[in-house]
C-alpha positions as CSV (number, residue, x, y, z in Angstrom):
1,M,0.0,-0.1,0.1
2,I,1.2,3.7,-0.7
3,R,0.4,5.7,2.4
4,V,-0.6,9.0,2.1
5,V,-1.2,12.2,4.1
6,L,-3.4,14.9,2.9
7,A,-2.9,18.6,3.6
8,E,-5.5,20.8,2.5
9,D,-7.5,23.6,4.5
10,Q,-11.2,23.2,3.0
11,G,-12.5,20.4,5.1
12,M,-15.0,19.3,2.2
13,V,-12.4,19.4,-0.6
14,R,-10.2,17.3,1.8
15,G,-12.7,14.5,2.6
16,A,-13.6,14.2,-1.3
17,L,-10.1,13.5,-2.0
18,A,-9.5,11.2,0.8
19,S,-12.4,9.2,-0.1
20,L,-11.5,9.1,-3.7
21,L,-7.7,8.1,-3.0
22,N,-9.1,5.5,-0.3
23,L,-11.4,3.7,-3.2
24,E,-7.9,3.0,-5.1
25,P,-6.8,-0.8,-4.1
26,D,-3.1,0.4,-3.4
27,I,-3.4,3.9,-1.7
28,E,-4.8,4.3,2.1
29,V,-4.8,7.9,3.2
30,V,-2.9,7.9,6.7
31,G,-3.7,11.1,7.8
32,E,-5.3,14.8,7.3
33,A,-4.3,18.2,8.3
34,A,-5.8,21.6,7.9
35,D,-2.7,23.7,7.6
36,G,1.3,23.5,6.9
37,A,2.2,23.1,10.5
38,E,-0.4,20.4,11.2
39,A,0.9,18.5,8.2
40,A,4.4,18.6,9.5
41,E,3.3,17.2,12.7
42,V,0.8,14.6,11.2
43,V,3.7,13.5,8.5
44,A,6.6,12.7,11.4
45,R,3.6,10.9,13.5
46,A,2.4,8.8,10.4
47,L,5.6,8.4,8.4
48,P,3.4,8.5,5.0
49,D,5.2,7.6,1.8
50,I,4.1,10.7,0.2
51,V,2.1,14.0,1.4
52,L,-0.3,16.1,-0.8
53,L,0.0,19.5,0.5
54,D,-2.1,22.3,-1.0
55,I,-0.4,25.6,-1.3
56,E,-2.8,28.4,0.4
57,M,-3.4,27.3,3.8
58,P,-3.6,29.6,7.0
59,G,-0.6,30.2,9.0
60,T,2.2,28.1,7.5
61,D,1.2,27.2,3.6
62,G,2.2,24.3,1.7
63,L,5.5,25.8,0.4
64,A,7.0,26.4,3.7
65,A,5.6,23.1,5.0
66,A,7.3,21.1,2.2
67,A,10.4,22.5,3.3
68,T,10.0,21.5,6.7
69,I,8.9,18.0,6.1
70,K,12.0,17.5,3.5
71,R,14.1,18.4,6.5
72,R,12.0,16.5,9.5
73,T,10.8,13.4,7.4
74,P,13.3,13.0,4.4
75,G,11.8,9.6,3.4
76,C,8.4,11.1,2.8
77,R,8.0,12.5,-1.1
78,V,6.0,15.7,-1.3
79,M,3.7,16.5,-3.7
80,I,2.1,20.0,-4.4
81,L,-2.0,19.9,-5.3
82,T,-3.1,23.5,-6.1
83,T,-5.6,25.7,-7.1
84,F,-2.9,28.4,-8.2
85,G,-0.8,27.3,-11.1
86,R,1.7,29.9,-11.0
87,P,5.1,29.7,-12.5
88,G,7.0,30.8,-9.2
89,Y,5.3,28.8,-7.0
90,L,6.5,25.7,-9.1
91,R,10.2,27.0,-8.9
92,T,9.6,27.8,-5.0
93,A,8.3,24.3,-4.3
94,M,10.8,22.2,-6.6
95,E,13.6,24.5,-4.4
96,A,11.9,23.3,-1.2
97,G,12.1,19.6,-2.0
98,A,8.5,18.6,-3.8
99,V,8.5,16.0,-6.8
100,A,5.3,16.6,-7.8
101,F,3.4,19.9,-9.0
102,L,-0.1,19.3,-10.3
103,V,-3.1,21.5,-10.5
104,K,-6.6,20.6,-9.1
105,D,-8.9,20.7,-12.2
106,S,-7.0,17.6,-12.9
107,P,-9.2,14.3,-12.9
108,A,-9.1,12.4,-10.0
109,R,-7.7,9.2,-11.9
110,E,-4.6,11.4,-13.0
111,L,-4.0,12.3,-9.3
112,A,-3.9,8.5,-8.4
113,A,-1.8,7.7,-11.5
114,A,0.8,10.5,-10.3
115,I,0.8,9.4,-6.6
116,R,2.0,5.9,-8.1
117,R,4.5,7.3,-10.2
118,V,5.9,9.5,-7.6
119,H,6.0,6.3,-5.3
120,A,8.1,4.8,-8.2
121,G,10.8,7.5,-8.0
122,E,9.5,9.9,-10.5
123,R,9.0,13.5,-10.9
124,V,5.6,14.7,-12.0
125,I,4.9,18.2,-13.3
126,D,1.8,19.8,-14.7
127,P,3.1,20.1,-18.4
128,G,1.3,23.7,-18.7
129,L,2.5,24.8,-15.8
130,A,6.1,23.6,-16.2
131,A,6.2,25.4,-19.8
132,A,4.8,28.5,-18.3
133,A,7.5,28.2,-15.5
134,L,10.4,28.1,-18.2
135,S,8.9,31.0,-20.1
136,A,8.7,33.1,-17.0
137,G,12.3,32.7,-15.8
138,P,13.4,33.1,-12.2
139,N,12.3,35.3,-9.6
140,P,13.7,38.5,-10.5
141,L,13.0,40.0,-6.8
142,S,15.5,39.7,-3.9
143,A,14.5,38.5,-0.7
144,R,14.7,41.8,0.8
145,E,12.5,43.2,-2.2
146,R,9.8,40.7,-1.4
147,D,9.8,41.5,2.4
148,V,9.2,45.0,1.6
149,L,6.4,44.1,-1.1
150,S,5.1,41.9,1.1
151,A,4.8,44.4,4.2
152,S,3.1,46.9,1.9
153,V,0.1,44.4,0.7
154,D,-2.1,46.0,3.6
155,G,-1.5,49.4,2.5
156,S,0.9,50.4,5.3
157,T,2.8,53.5,5.2
158,I,6.8,53.8,4.4
159,G,7.1,54.6,7.9
160,D,5.2,51.5,9.2
161,I,7.2,49.2,6.7
162,A,10.4,50.5,7.7
163,E,9.6,50.2,11.6
164,R,8.1,46.6,11.0
165,L,11.2,45.6,9.0
166,H,13.9,47.4,11.1
167,L,14.9,49.5,8.1
168,S,15.1,53.0,7.5
169,E,12.3,54.7,5.3
170,G,15.0,55.8,2.5
171,T,16.1,51.9,2.2
172,V,12.2,50.8,1.9
173,R,11.6,53.3,-0.7
174,N,14.6,51.9,-2.6
175,Y,13.7,48.1,-2.1
176,L,10.0,49.3,-3.4
177,S,11.4,51.4,-6.5
178,S,13.4,48.0,-7.3
179,A,10.5,45.7,-7.1
180,I,8.4,48.2,-9.0
181,Q,10.9,48.2,-11.8
182,K,11.7,44.7,-11.8
183,T,7.8,43.6,-12.0
184,H,7.4,46.5,-14.7
185,A,4.6,47.8,-12.7
186,R,3.6,51.5,-12.4
187,N,3.1,51.4,-8.6
188,R,3.6,49.5,-5.6
189,I,0.1,48.2,-5.6
190,E,0.4,46.6,-9.3
191,A,3.9,45.4,-8.3
192,V,2.2,43.5,-5.5
193,Q,-0.2,42.2,-8.0
194,R,1.9,41.2,-10.7
195,A,4.3,39.3,-8.2
196,R,1.6,37.5,-6.6
197,T,0.4,36.3,-10.2
198,Q,3.7,35.2,-11.1
199,G,4.0,33.2,-7.6
200,W,6.8,35.7,-6.5
201,L,5.5,36.3,-3.1
């Protein structure tokens, strides 16, 4: 049996996935989690062959959870299953140790087949997303530019961002200006939107 843990914050979706996978003769769902932190705990306890992680979860997201799981439970293979097929997410997921990246609108039989392929040692990437990631190129934003852009999401002032990140206001302005330029945006709101669309934040 291929032992699987599911991490998905929407209970109905998680339950449906578990039911579908448990119908497969060679797959058993041995644990479920509603967020990334819980997923890492369930994986450490259940020691599954594979963990299926959603990206957008409260608290610790799937990408952060993937890195934690690979560090704590290296024998578990990480698959990302998400609604958000963004090129930047794919790159980040691979860097975090994921071996599969699938979008949720794939048929259920394809998910079961992907689980079997991953269990056999293969990598499985949604082909459309792989092509988009190659054409998009790497994330142009530095870690600090991402921090400053993320901090400006809620409409915080330059002063608020500077205080929160322990930077001078001039430094925050420089990072924002650079991020706006790199995302080819007109202002920081548009820069945030573009960075999110690409999965760079």
